[in-house]
DOFI-683598 format. One line per field, with one value per residue (C-alpha): x, y, z; residue in one letter. Coordinates in pm, whole numbers. Layout:
BEGIN
x <- [X/...];
y <- [Y/...];
z <- [Z/...];
residuo <- [A/...];
***
This chain:
BEGIN
x <- [-3463/-3449/-3198/-3197/-3179/-2880/-2715/-2767/-2648/-2349/-2232/-2252/-2012/-1708/-1603/-1365/-1508/-1691/-1529/-1415/-1566/-1893/-1884/-1862/-2111/-2357/-2317/-2343/-2695/-2763/-2693/-2893/-3206/-3100/-3158/-3476/-3798/-3961/-3734/-3974/-4214/-3931/-3823/-4172/-4243/-3924/-3966/-4309/-4228/-3835/-3718/-3371/-3209/-2948/-3228/-3410/-3118/-3043/-3403/-3408/-3111/-3251/-3575/-3404/-3169/-3474/-3666/-3351/-3234/-3592/-3852/-3864/-3880/-3878/-4165/-4503/-4771/-4906/-4550/-4504/-4863/-4758/-4424/-4567/-4818/-4617/-4348/-4588/-4748/-4365/-4366/-4676/-4636/-4924/-4962/-5108/-5415/-5422/-5019/-5059/-5368/-5089/-4804/-4983/-4894/-5109/-4763/-4676/-4323/-4317/-3988/-4055/-3970/-3644/-3311/-3238/-3004/-3338/-3568/-3316/-3301/-3669/-3695/-3445/-3646/-3956/-3799/-3666/-4015/-4135/-3852/-4028/-4377/-4432/-4653/-4774/-4870/-4845/-4993/-5106/-4861/-4759/-5148/-5212/-4881/-5007/-5314/-5102/-4889/-5188/-5030/-4765/-4406/-4282/-4450/-4388/-4036/-4037/-4222/-3930/-3677/-3861/-3858/-3469/-3419/-3628/-3392/-3076/-3167/-3377/-3417/-3081/-2846/-2553/-2497/-2378/-2708/-2705/-2986/-3219/-3193/-3265/-3567/-3670/-3605/-3802/-4108/-4120/-4098/-4356/-4602/-4535/-4601/-4921/-5077/-4952/-4646/-4959/-5063/-4678/-4626/-4945/-4869/-4492/-4608/-4910/-4600/-4365/-4678/-4784/-4460/-4219/-4229/-4303/-4109/-3812/-3622/-3902/-3946/-3587/-3606/-3927/-3740/-3417/-3631/-3816/-3512/-3397/-3732/-3758/-3545/-3797/-4135/-4358/-4182/-4536/-4657/-4383/-4394/-4746/-5003/-4825/-4670/-4343/-4099/-4269/-4238/-3878/-3786/-4008/-3818/-3425/-3504/-3669/-3408/-3483/-3568/-3315/-3076/-3095/-3436/-3351/-3058/-3290/-3499/-3210/-3109/-3479/-3473/-3155/-3302/-3542/-3308/-3147/-3459/-3379/-3583/-3590/-3360/-3685/-3874/-3563/-3554/-3908/-3854/-3515/-3694/-3964/-3737/-3645/-3355/-3221/-3396/-3100/-2829/-2807/-2785/-2456/-2279/-2410/-2164/-1936/-1931/-2312/-2493/-2754/-2498/-2294/-2619/-2746/-2362/-2439/-2766/-2634/-2355/-2566/-2818/-2538/-2445/-2805/-2853/-2488/-2596/-2919/-2686/-2488/-2789/-3058/-3029/-3119/-3472/-3490/-3433/-3070/-3102/-3329/-3061/-2766/-2969/-2999/-2649/-2553/-2777/-2634/-2241/-2177/-2285/-2087/-1775/-1857/-1911/-1592/-1375/-1561/-1706/-1599/-1650/-1910/-1673/-1910/-1900/-1597/-1503/-1261/-1546/-1775/-1564/-1410/-1742/-1848/-1529/-1607/-1955/-1732/-1523/-1574/-1764/-1755/-1733/-2025/-1918/-2070/-1876/-1583/-1667/-1668/-1360/-1207/-1354/-1285/-921/-975/-1117/-822/-577/-733/-741/-403/-252/-49/-141/52/62/299/565/847/775/817/1118/1308/1104/1113/858/535/651/715/398/213/424/367/-20/-45/121/-122/-396/-314/-275/-644/-691/-356/-525/-831/-627/-498/-862/-929/-584/-733/-1072/-986/-615/-608/-814/-603/-253/-376/-516/-134/13/-181/-128/222/192/-15/235/543/378/178/295/565/331/143/407/530/236/98/412/449/82/148/470/299/-7/235/477/147/14/346/247/-60/108/266/635/566/353/618/899/716/595/243/13/34/306/565/529/484/830/1036/838/931/1275/1373/1137/1308/1057/1120/1080/1318/1506/1207/1283/952/941/1293/1233/885/1074/1342/1149/915/1209/1339/973/996/1341/1223/1098/1457/1626/1393/1450/1822/1815/1664/1978/2194/1851/1798/2147/2200/1842/2071/2392/2300/2139/1833/1967/2332/2392/2092/2159/1953/2165/1870/1750/2142/2136/1837/1933/2244/2017/1811/2084/2231/1907/1902/2271/2178/1919/2067/2419/2611/2411/2582/2935/2956/2893/3116/3378/3130/2956/3280/3379/3052/3101/3464/3347/3085/3338/3589/3337/3221/3508/3482/3410/3074/2944/3047/2868/2545/2521/2263/2189/1935/2083/2436/2529/2754/2530/2693/3013/2778/2670/3036/3110/2840/2964/3329/3278/3122/3298/3236/3484/3837/4049/4312/4054/3886/4237/4291/3921/3942/4289/4196/3901/4085/4435/4366/4115/4366/4632/4422/4305/4695/4764/4470/4571/4943/4793/4540/4628/4791/4530/4316/3969/3829/4055/4016/3627/3685/3910/3693/3433/3597/3760/3404/3291/3615/3531/3140/3254/3500/3229/2963/3211/3295/2940/3013/3277/3154/3367/3426/3589/3833/3934/3909/3897/4106/4290/4464/4146/4093/4472/4362/4075/4317/4536/4265/4139/4475/4471/4157/4224/4466/4163/4072/4485/4478/4084/4043/3771/3572/3262/3153/3478/3463/3112/3219/3512/3283/3058/3317/3474/3108/3124/3507/3396/3132/3387/3727/3542/3811/4107/3982/4096/4430/4292/4033/4221/4371/4032/3856/4148/4082/3736/3707/3942/3725/3377/3065/2746/2609/2903/2941/2625/2758/3080/2854/2660/3003/3120/2743/2797/3118/3013/2704/2940/3234/3116/3389/3673/3612/3689/4023/3908/3591/3783/3999/3741/3453/3602/3634/3303/3132/3315/3196/2861/2815/2992/2679/2414/2244/2225/1858/1617/1658/1566/1171/895/957/1276/1387/1311/1647/1853/2106/1856/1744/2118/2188/1858/1935/2296/2100/1899/2185/2402/2132/2120/2523/2497/2265/2430/2746/2539/2393/2673/2916/3110/2959/3317/3428/3224/3404/3769/4002/3977/3593/3508/3486/3180/2993/2818/2714/2588/2344/2224/2163/1983/1775/1686/1577/1354/1182/1147/1218/943/954/801/1031/1323/1171/1170/1572/1558/1765/1810/1619/1838/2157/2094/1983/2250/2559/2520/2334/2636/2960/2841/2658/2861/3180/3270/3226/3382/3713/3994/3995/3657/3721/3410/3611/3664/3390/3377/3343/3027/2888/2931/2792/2478/2404/2452/2215/1932/2006/1958/1610/1526/1595/1403/1090/1116/1197/1069/1179/1346/1621/1657/1671/1962/2134/2109/2170/2405/2622/2563/2593/2860/3071/2990/2761/2601/2279/2103/2300/2144/1802/1822/1915/1660/1388/1543/1528/1154/1129/1239/1561/1807/2108/2250/2167/2314/2620/2706/2614/2867/3197/3441/3460/3068/3207/3415/3617/3787/3658/3917/4061/3899/3559/3634/3571];
y <- [-4527/-4699/-4794/-4455/-4260/-4441/-4420/-4042/-3980/-4211/-3995/-3665/-3778/-3609/-3705/-3949/-4211/-4403/-4691/-4532/-4817/-4821/-4437/-4483/-4771/-4525/-4260/-4536/-4634/-4252/-4191/-4455/-4339/-4015/-4162/-4347/-4204/-4174/-3942/-3675/-3863/-4041/-3689/-3544/-3835/-3798/-3437/-3468/-3773/-3705/-3496/-3513/-3213/-3391/-3623/-3322/-3123/-3425/-3437/-3065/-3073/-3382/-3191/-2892/-3106/-3307/-2975/-2810/-3100/-3327/-3051/-2953/-3329/-3585/-3487/-3577/-3295/-3517/-3518/-3136/-3086/-3301/-3167/-2793/-2867/-3044/-2777/-2491/-2668/-2684/-2272/-2219/-2452/-2687/-3082/-3266/-3485/-3711/-3756/-3820/-4105/-4232/-4251/-4382/-4150/-3913/-3684/-3442/-3231/-2914/-2822/-2446/-2583/-2666/-2454/-2161/-2321/-2596/-2313/-2112/-2464/-2470/-2100/-2227/-2517/-2299/-2004/-2294/-2375/-2049/-1983/-2255/-2188/-1841/-1686/-1910/-2213/-2108/-1758/-1758/-1851/-1489/-1439/-1765/-1697/-1392/-1522/-1737/-1482/-1451/-1761/-1561/-1473/-1814/-1806/-1415/-1521/-1799/-1530/-1300/-1586/-1677/-1347/-1295/-1609/-1481/-1185/-1363/-1659/-1452/-1049/-913/-692/-784/-1100/-1163/-1300/-1434/-1315/-1571/-1497/-1126/-1206/-1448/-1172/-940/-1195/-1236/-870/-752/-1040/-912/-550/-643/-890/-864/-593/-371/-648/-728/-369/-341/-658/-515/-210/-377/-670/-351/-151/-475/-639/-335/-350/-724/-899/-617/-910/-1005/-631/-637/-938/-748/-442/-571/-790/-459/-295/-495/-464/-81/-44/-160/-176/158/421/569/273/310/691/802/500/333/636/433/732/846/505/445/772/695/346/523/816/580/550/195/-5/-242/-98/-387/-264/109/5/-165/129/365/153/157/543/513/261/519/777/583/498/583/833/1147/1420/1665/1403/1274/1595/1621/1288/1366/1703/1508/1283/1577/1394/1681/1463/1228/1462/1425/1031/1057/1248/966/693/593/226/206/5/246/564/323/295/662/759/524/697/1053/1009/791/1074/1350/1155/1162/1531/1602/1391/1617/1947/1845/1719/1995/2354/2669/2650/2290/2340/2373/2632/2362/2073/2319/2416/2036/1963/2252/2131/1778/1857/1939/1600/1402/1602/1484/1141/1140/1226/1054/723/419/454/212/68/102/495/681/988/1091/1051/1237/1517/1560/1591/1842/2045/2058/2224/2496/2573/2895/3036/3280/3094/3191/3189/2860/2697/2862/2675/2341/2401/2432/2117/1927/2016/1897/1554/1485/1552/1339/1092/1065/1077/807/587/645/287/233/499/271/32/332/467/152/40/-321/-526/-400/-35/-86/-249/29/302/107/110/477/572/429/556/911/932/1018/1223/1421/1485/1612/1842/2004/2057/2229/2464/2562/2658/2820/2887/3102/2888/2617/2786/2943/2572/2460/2722/2699/2311/2367/2603/2371/2062/2239/2341/2012/1778/1500/1199/1344/1562/1317/1244/1608/1742/1441/1529/1906/1891/1620/1863/2111/1911/1814/2178/2229/2019/2217/2573/2734/2832/3199/3154/2899/3165/3509/3352/3566/3589/3308/3126/3418/3327/2985/2882/3093/2928/2573/2681/2805/2568/2300/2032/1873/1528/1607/1289/1066/909/1045/1360/1423/1281/1463/1771/1781/1604/1944/2197/2020/2097/2456/2534/2742/3033/3010/3066/3370/3469/3456/3586/3240/3027/3021/2879/2605/2504/2463/2240/2011/2056/1979/1706/1751/1643/1493/1462/1302/998/786/639/619/962/1090/925/1073/1409/1390/1275/1591/1837/1729/1827/2154/2230/2137/2412/2655/2645/2963/3135/2901/3025/3229/2935/2686/2703/2667/2380/2184/2229/2099/1788/1705/1445/1325/1261/1084/861/752/503/374/-22/11/276/82/-236/-58/75/0/40/355/585/477/798/892/1220/1437/1415/1488/1780/1887/1824/2056/2306/2292/2230/2567/2770/3059/2899/3064/2828/2808/2756/2480/2313/2301/2178/1897/1774/1752/1510/1293/1268/1098/886/767/732/511/296/265/150/-110/-228/-309/-537/-629/-990/-1085/-1021/-1264/-1337/-1089/-810/-874/-812/-517/-391/-456/-272/40/41/58/290/544/462/590/880/999/912/1120/1367/1418/1495/1840/1905/1945/1831/2204/2308/1970/2004/2351/2605/2446/2146/2084/1971/1755/1614/1523/1312/1138/1047/929/714/554/475/297/117/-94/-213/-458/-591/-648/-758/-937/-1147/-938/-826/-570/-382/-441/-295/-13/70/31/278/509/499/583/860/967/950/1239/1434/1385/1346/1260/1280/950/741/661/494/257/-10/-69/-67/-249/-518/-576/-568/-844/-1090/-1364/-1163/-1324/-1246/-998/-819/-840/-645/-318/-357/-305/-43/132/111/219/517/606/528/776/1015/1008/832/733/827/501/290/147/95/-86/-287/-406/-504/-624/-972/-1056/-924/-1108/-1431/-1392/-1306/-1667/-1845/-1782/-1706/-1966/-1895/-2051/-2015/-2018/-2338/-2323/-2517/-2594/-2493/-2283/-1978/-1939/-1676/-1764/-1780/-1427/-1270/-1441/-1324/-972/-1022/-1102/-804/-567/-740/-639/-290/-265/-405/-136/127/51/4/388/558/491/203/-95/-138/-294/-596/-660/-601/-877/-895/-948/-1084/-1426/-1356/-1165/-1483/-1584/-1216/-1222/-1575/-1489/-1196/-1345/-1611/-1373/-1199/-1502/-1692/-1474/-1557/-1162/-967/-625/-853/-968/-616/-584/-173/-30/-367/-232/73/-153/-350/-44/208/-28/-349/-290/-33/-187/-529/-494/-141/-78/-473/-439/-147/-304/-358/-708/-774/-937/-978/-1213/-1450/-1716/-1732/-1325/-1373/-1640/-1371/-1103/-1287/-1371/-950/-890/-1126/-971/-596/-743/-891/-578/-368/-584/-579/-212/-50/315/351/141/265/625/523/315/542/873/790/490/548/938/931/715/966/717/958/1055/916/563/616/618/361/129/244/194/-177/-272/-213/-418/-798/-707/-656/-886/-770/-393/-427/-597/-288/-48/-197/-207/44/240/358/484/789/762/516/471/520/162/248/184/-105/-441];
z <- [2280/1979/1776/1586/1856/2012/1668/1653/2011/1934/1613/1785/2059/2114/2462/2289/2504/2202/2022/1683/1488/1668/1622/1214/1242/1398/1119/850/1016/1024/674/567/726/588/232/295/57/428/590/643/803/1028/1100/1219/1411/1643/1663/1808/2022/2107/2385/2294/2209/1984/1822/1735/1596/1384/1260/1181/999/786/742/565/360/245/133/-11/-211/-266/-316/-679/-815/-531/-302/-379/-322/-8/142/82/309/541/591/572/816/1058/1057/1098/1381/1559/1488/1654/1935/1821/1791/1523/1618/1327/1391/1770/1667/1401/1610/1918/2158/2406/2467/2231/2258/2179/2011/2104/2493/2323/2333/2127/1834/1808/1770/1527/1358/1308/1192/913/823/780/585/330/274/221/-23/-236/-194/-102/-215/-493/-281/62/44/414/622/757/784/968/1213/1333/1556/1716/1859/2117/2299/2439/2442/2319/2013/1945/2001/1735/1523/1567/1492/1166/1029/1108/937/664/653/646/418/150/183/329/100/345/169/-222/-394/-739/-989/-913/-535/-594/-789/-497/-244/-433/-480/-91/-50/-276/-168/206/123/-55/213/549/642/750/1035/1125/1217/1429/1611/1665/1788/2037/2163/2257/2444/2646/2692/2767/3144/3204/2945/2801/2692/2433/2314/2275/2008/1866/1791/1682/1421/1315/1282/967/828/829/535/309/428/374/661/691/886/1156/1120/1120/1095/1425/1576/1662/1691/2032/2170/2027/2193/2504/2552/2495/2767/3028/3312/3461/3176/3027/2859/2606/2530/2548/2302/2057/2066/1954/1671/1534/1530/1305/1086/1029/991/731/532/172/16/-195/-30/53/185/398/518/640/801/951/1071/1268/1480/1709/1753/2028/2257/2304/2304/2690/2702/2542/2833/3022/3146/2844/2973/2898/2644/2607/2549/2294/2106/2133/2006/1691/1651/1646/1426/1206/1179/1140/831/692/742/578/283/275/307/-1/-235/-143/-325/-152/-270/-168/202/248/504/710/696/748/1094/1180/1102/1337/1604/1611/1543/1916/2015/1739/1826/2199/2085/1868/2156/2453/2304/2141/1784/1577/1304/1032/1105/913/1139/873/585/776/896/520/389/640/574/214/282/399/47/-105/139/445/771/1050/1396/1449/1157/1290/1632/1484/1280/1631/1740/1463/1520/1855/1727/1537/1772/2003/1726/1630/1975/2106/2375/2744/2738/2454/2568/2665/2398/2132/2276/2255/1981/2072/1876/2040/1966/1617/1573/1731/1521/1189/1294/1396/1114/859/1074/1066/705/642/943/844/515/681/899/567/447/717/728/358/466/772/817/1084/1327/1219/1265/1610/1729/1637/1823/2137/2128/2120/2437/2613/2533/2610/2978/3070/3305/3255/3280/2962/2807/2559/2379/2382/2248/1965/1861/1833/1647/1453/1347/1295/1048/841/826/650/374/289/265/-43/-62/-69/232/389/313/435/707/712/1023/1289/1110/1165/1555/1541/1333/1589/1875/1692/1678/2010/2200/2471/2555/2880/2705/2388/2493/2376/2040/1876/2009/1886/1533/1458/1633/1374/1079/1150/1193/811/687/741/701/377/604/764/409/405/721/796/1126/1244/1099/1416/1603/1356/1328/1694/1713/1477/1640/2017/2242/2022/1698/1594/1952/2045/2289/2084/1780/1552/1632/1568/1248/1114/1240/1032/712/792/864/495/354/521/439/72/90/274/93/79/362/589/514/792/1035/856/1147/1418/1223/1203/1522/1671/1446/1513/1789/1534/1231/1442/1606/1232/1212/1559/1568/1809/1535/1248/1390/1387/1035/831/447/487/706/787/964/642/518/817/573/275/483/529/181/70/273/240/-176/-254/-481/-245/3/9/-182/112/373/129/60/456/549/280/372/757/655/381/534/884/683/424/688/882/569/518/825/818/479/609/873/666/635/964/1203/1369/1253/1482/1387/1011/1055/1260/977/702/865/967/604/481/707/567/195/283/434/178/-124/75/155/-247/-317/-235/-520/-855/-1156/-1269/-948/-892/-1250/-1385/-1108/-812/-939/-614/-502/-759/-706/-316/-436/-707/-413/-234/-475/-529/-163/-178/-517/-285/-82/-406/-391/24/38/-347/-210/44/-142/87/46/-337/-330/-160/-383/-695/-569/-499/-858/-960/-771/-880/-1223/-1190/-961/-1152/-1512/-1752/-1489/-1355/-1696/-1567/-1259/-1465/-1610/-1275/-1075/-1358/-1385/-1005/-968/-1229/-1070/-915/-957/-875/-1111/-823/-848/-1211/-1235/-1094/-1284/-1576/-1444/-1392/-1779/-1874/-1670/-1845/-2170/-2141/-1974/-2220/-2526/-2788/-2518/-2322/-2642/-2550/-2203/-2328/-2547/-2290/-2068/-2310/-2370/-2000/-1900/-2197/-2092/-1775/-1851/-2092/-1819/-1562/-1808/-2024/-2403/-2432/-2135/-1753/-1581/-1482/-1211/-863/-666/-963/-795/-607/-516/-744/-1033/-975/-934/-1297/-1426/-1330/-1470/-1800/-1816/-1720/-2013/-2274/-2132/-2158/-2535/-2622/-2434/-2661/-2969/-2922/-2842/-3155/-2976/-3195/-3364/-2997/-3102/-3419/-3282/-3266/-2907/-2903/-3269/-3150/-2894/-3170/-3252/-2919/-2836/-3146/-3068/-2697/-2835/-3094/-2853/-2598/-2858/-2934/-2654/-2314/-2027/-1950/-2219/-2134/-2230/-2528/-2640/-2604/-2610/-2894/-3113/-3395/-3356/-3345/-3649/-3882/-3728/-3668/-3821/-4153/-4224/-4111/-4218/-4528/-4655/-4495/-4530/-4925/-4978/-4792/-5073/-4983/-5123/-5472/-5658/-5917/-5609/-5567/-5148/-5187/-5442/-5178/-4883/-5109/-5219/-4796/-4751/-5030/-4862/-4525/-4676/-4828/-4491/-4315/-4505/-4520/-4141/-4070/-4401/-4480/-4143/-4274/-4599/-4470/-4207/-4478/-4776/-4609/-4361/-4564/-4900/-4884/-4624/-4879/-5147/-5362/-5638/-5523/-5825/-5760/-5416/-5565/-5799/-5504/-5303/-5603/-5676/-5292/-5322/-5635/-5761/-5930/-5666/-5672/-6004/-5951/-5576/-5767/-5952/-5714/-5456/-5739/-5567/-5892/-5806/-5472/-5461/-5143/-4951/-4564/-4285/-4176/-3834/-3989/-4217/-4044];
residuo <- [X/X/X/X/X/X/X/X/X/X/X/X/X/X/X/X/X/X/X/X/X/X/X/X/X/X/X/X/X/X/X/X/X/X/X/X/X/X/X/X/X/X/X/X/X/X/X/X/X/X/X/X/X/X/X/X/X/X/X/X/X/X/X/X/X/X/X/X/X/X/X/X/X/X/X/X/X/X/X/X/X/X/X/X/X/X/X/X/X/X/X/X/X/X/X/X/X/X/X/X/X/X/X/X/X/X/X/X/X/X/X/X/X/X/X/X/X/X/X/X/X/X/X/X/X/X/X/X/X/X/X/X/X/X/X/X/X/X/X/X/X/X/X/X/X/X/X/X/X/X/X/X/X/X/X/X/X/X/X/X/X/X/X/X/X/X/X/X/X/X/X/X/X/X/X/X/X/X/X/X/X/X/X/X/X/X/X/X/X/X/X/X/X/X/X/X/X/X/X/X/X/X/X/X/X/X/X/X/X/X/X/X/X/X/X/X/X/X/X/X/X/X/X/X/X/X/X/X/X/X/X/X/X/X/X/X/X/X/X/X/X/X/X/X/X/X/X/X/X/X/X/X/X/X/X/X/X/X/X/X/X/X/X/X/X/X/X/X/X/X/X/X/X/X/X/X/X/X/X/X/X/X/X/X/X/X/X/X/X/X/X/X/X/X/X/X/X/X/X/X/X/X/X/X/X/X/X/X/X/X/X/X/X/X/X/X/X/X/X/X/X/X/X/X/X/X/X/X/X/X/X/X/X/X/X/X/X/X/X/X/X/X/X/X/X/X/X/X/X/X/X/X/X/X/X/X/X/X/X/X/X/X/X/X/X/X/X/X/X/X/X/X/X/X/X/X/X/X/X/X/X/X/X/X/X/X/X/X/X/X/X/X/X/X/X/X/X/X/X/X/X/X/X/X/X/X/X/X/X/X/X/X/X/X/X/X/X/X/X/X/X/X/X/X/X/X/X/X/X/X/X/X/X/X/X/X/X/X/X/X/X/X/X/X/X/X/X/X/X/X/X/X/X/X/X/X/X/X/X/X/X/X/X/X/X/X/X/X/X/X/X/X/X/X/X/X/X/X/X/X/X/X/X/X/X/X/X/X/X/X/X/X/X/X/X/X/X/X/X/X/X/X/X/X/X/X/X/X/X/X/X/X/X/X/X/X/X/X/X/X/X/X/X/X/X/X/X/X/X/X/X/X/X/X/X/X/X/X/X/X/X/X/X/X/X/X/X/X/X/X/X/X/X/X/X/X/X/X/X/X/X/X/X/X/X/X/X/X/X/X/X/X/X/X/X/X/X/X/X/X/X/X/X/X/X/X/X/X/X/X/X/X/X/X/X/X/X/X/X/X/X/X/X/X/X/X/X/X/X/X/X/X/X/X/X/X/X/X/X/X/X/X/X/X/X/X/X/X/X/X/X/X/X/X/X/X/X/X/X/X/X/X/X/X/X/X/X/X/X/X/X/X/X/X/X/X/X/X/X/X/X/X/X/X/X/X/X/X/X/X/X/X/X/X/X/X/X/X/X/X/X/X/X/X/X/X/X/X/X/X/X/X/X/X/X/X/X/X/X/X/X/X/X/X/X/X/X/X/X/X/X/X/X/X/X/X/X/X/X/X/X/X/X/X/X/X/X/X/X/X/X/X/X/X/X/X/X/X/X/X/X/X/X/X/X/X/X/X/X/X/X/X/X/X/X/X/X/X/X/X/X/X/X/X/X/X/X/X/X/X/X/X/X/X/X/X/X/X/X/X/X/X/X/X/X/X/X/X/X/X/X/X/X/X/X/X/X/X/X/X/X/X/X/X/X/X/X/X/X/X/X/X/X/X/X/X/X/X/X/X/X/X/X/X/X/X/X/X/X/X/X/X/X/X/X/X/X/X/X/X/X/X/X/X/X/X/X/X/X/X/X/X/X/X/X/X/X/X/X/X/X/X/X/X/X/X/X/X/X/X/X/X/X/X/X/X/X/X/X/X/X/X/X/X/X/X/X/X/X/X/X/X/X/X/X/X/X/X/X/X/X/X/X/X/X/X/X/X/X/X/X/X/X/X/X/X/X/X/X/X/X/X/X/X/X/X/X/X/X/X/X/X/X/X/X/X/X/X/X/X/X/X/X/X/X/X/X/X/X/X/X/X/X/X/X/X/X/X/X/X/X/X/X/X/X/X/X/X/X/X/X/X];
***
């Protein structure tokens, strides 16, 4: 062993026993050799003389790098010839006599006797040479290789490795190739087709026939290599000239043969079936395969490698046949292709249900394509049978594994992940189910009916999953039914829905079953609406232990939400049942303000929907007023009394009691808020004001929460939400309560809360317009002051560490404030900006708007919605017209004339920016409203378009030219 070999071994050492300094020196030593000009001859010498595997690998890697980097410009023709001859000799299990003499050695090491990774590296080196030299320089590489195959398995194996490397590095489309690489692949394939493909295919055929019994592993390698090339070589060489297809099937069907070889043969048949060609030719090819020969194999041992490969073959073949069905018209063989498809489908369905599917095969895509062929046609008996089998496949695919049963019931991390996975996995399959339902509605409905019947009577150990999947199928079917069909319940549906409502499954205590059951009833509630005899049964399902009284907390809450949706739809049809419903819900209502219940609330389904359902029931105008009053009083009075009791003791409790009180008050506010949603503004303010009085009294009680708990953000948020609700419920009669509410809410307010207050004011403005002027005039300065205290007038900080929750809250506040200004300006409330209380903030507001228009990072914010409208309709009219008409505007005063000049300049700028829109608004709504003579207004328009503007404006705006005085309210 010389120094280079020692250095190579040290550089590859991973044991940790070699000194790091020594290892660095060894790597540096090897690198110097690698950079030398004669590295190719050094490597060839070692490859023919060294038996050390790591030395061989290092030499092959250096050769590969040298060819890749130096071949085009740094290698002489002699060196290229030497490398070519040496590498080819190694691949063909040969030595080189000249080299032996030169090296003074009588022993030649054969690289093909080395481990697999060395042979693969040699194949990579040879293919890199081929990429540079074939076919222009080294045109006979494959032709010269073929005679060497007579040396036996070792060379045949190497030949397969070379062809595989050629496919990986140059030919295969499984890798992304640039334009040059695509051109190289085309060049190599074209040359091989013309020169040697025929001989290579013949060699494959001979090798498999000779070695199929004695060396099945070698034959497996040959067939796996061949499979790669079938896609682009002449298919006639495989199918006709060498009669490979009978050989393939012989290998697949021969019991006792190596499973790997049988699987490789099946993969070759699939490659033949997937050969791209015109549909007519493809159909003939598929017919010639007689694929039915392997159908029996798929029913063998499911864990067998042979069965797995034949399953892939059957499904892949079916995809190709289906494509022929879709592309061929009746004259071109559609009937034949349909027969082939119907022949293979039973095996495909069996594979889908019993075998592990290949990742490349999409069950949904294939079945969806098949179902699409049935559209707008009368289905044959075979097709109806296939529809049933498709439904079986869907049911099997979407069924939960019993392994996850307990995890799904308690919904731990494992259960949650499995549920999320299954929800996503089911999407496409349920779309397929709906497609099948449209093509064969009766078959689909009967299948689901039978699934329900079977599931309800199945043994307990599989009952849970079977019931859940049957209910899921029924739920998904409902998504594809029209409203008319849903209501009428024609055909099997008329039997299915009553069966759904009346069935009590033994596994109803399981979370998934209970949830799916309730969701499915809700899906079909329009049928109940039309068939009122079903109402009592449907109500029972929601009110008993299957729904709202289910032991699982999450099921109970979801049931409350779904029940609210049902009540919304059925409404007046539930009047005869109100007493029964309320009695059944007494314990649920009482439990809602229980501490343990309050601690488990979530933001989405907090359980308050049951109060919304009750509100809808008792808030109907069809309800007798006395009953309505009694029902509402029985709910509101105890809740308000409970709040009052908690408020009395609100500040004297220990921390634990304080938290408990705040949580319970939150629950009560949420309950009352939800309850009020069932009462319309007309009912509580016009037809039954006594109901409105009860809500006013409740509002009075809940506003006390802001006084007792002034800094409790969660309670302030809930009270704000309730005020929102009362605005919609009480209408204008809520006004007396607003000043007090807004005053308390603005005390020590945080930016996040301020957003909520501004949204509340926007609601008031949009609903009541100018009626809220006085309220807005009072609170606008405080809100603006709070906004400018936290929102910068120029820009928010940027860069690392600035995307904090605090910054995001302030940005949200800024956006909400812009909307607030827009709402004020577009609802005839602009005078608020100019009032004595708010005028001090006008300049800051305008600067903020202008800066944001020009510089804000968020383009949507830069648009400042309504800004142009505000400038044209409000600013121009108030500041550029009404202010000039005020009696204090004295044209004899020098300061007044200077201001007038600025006003004229602003008008000119507005005309340049906004064009005729400005003129139309300013003249029609301003001048004409001021009774300015039309001819004078027309002159103003003309002069505005020209240059002589100042003097003309001076005359137009003189008071004697305006024939009326404006009300002082509109004069700034």
